[in-house]
C-alpha positions in Angstrom: 4.3 29.1 49.5 6.2 31.4 47.1 8.9 28.7 46.8 6.3 26.4 45.3 5.5 28.9 42.6 9.1 29.4 41.7 9.7 25.6 41.4 6.5 25.3 39.2 7.6 28.2 37.0 11.1 26.7 36.6 9.7 23.2 35.9 7.3 24.6 33.3 10.0 26.5 31.6 12.2 23.4 31.5 9.4 21.3 30.0 8.5 23.9 27.4 12.2 24.2 26.4 12.4 20.4 26.1 9.3 20.3 23.9 10.7 23.1 21.7 14.0 21.2 21.3 12.3 18.0 20.4 10.2 19.9 17.8 13.3 21.5 16.3 15.0 18.0 16.2 12.0 16.5 14.4 12.0 19.3 11.8 15.7 18.8 11.1 15.2 15.0 10.8 12.4 15.5 8.2 9.8 13.8 10.4 7.0 16.0 9.0 7.2 14.9 5.3 4.6 15.6 2.7 1.6 13.3 3.1 -0.4 14.7 0.2 2.3 14.6 -2.5 2.5 10.9 -3.2 -1.1 10.5 -4.1 -0.9 13.3 -6.7 2.4 12.1 -8.0 0.8 8.8 -8.8 -1.6 10.5 -11.2 1.2 12.3 -13.2 1.7 11.1 -16.7 5.1 9.5 -17.0 4.9 9.2 -20.8 6.0 12.9 -21.3 9.2 12.3 -19.2 10.2 9.2 -21.2 10.0 10.9 -24.6 12.4 13.7 -23.7 
């Protein structure tokens, strides 16, 4: 019975480490970009930038 607990603990630690590594990989590859920015950028007035 205790061997089952040890195997489950090791398995859960491996899965948690894998999930953490995938999350870090996604952060470095810019998978979580800004979803709110483009809709506000569309409303900016470009005339000010063209004059300068």
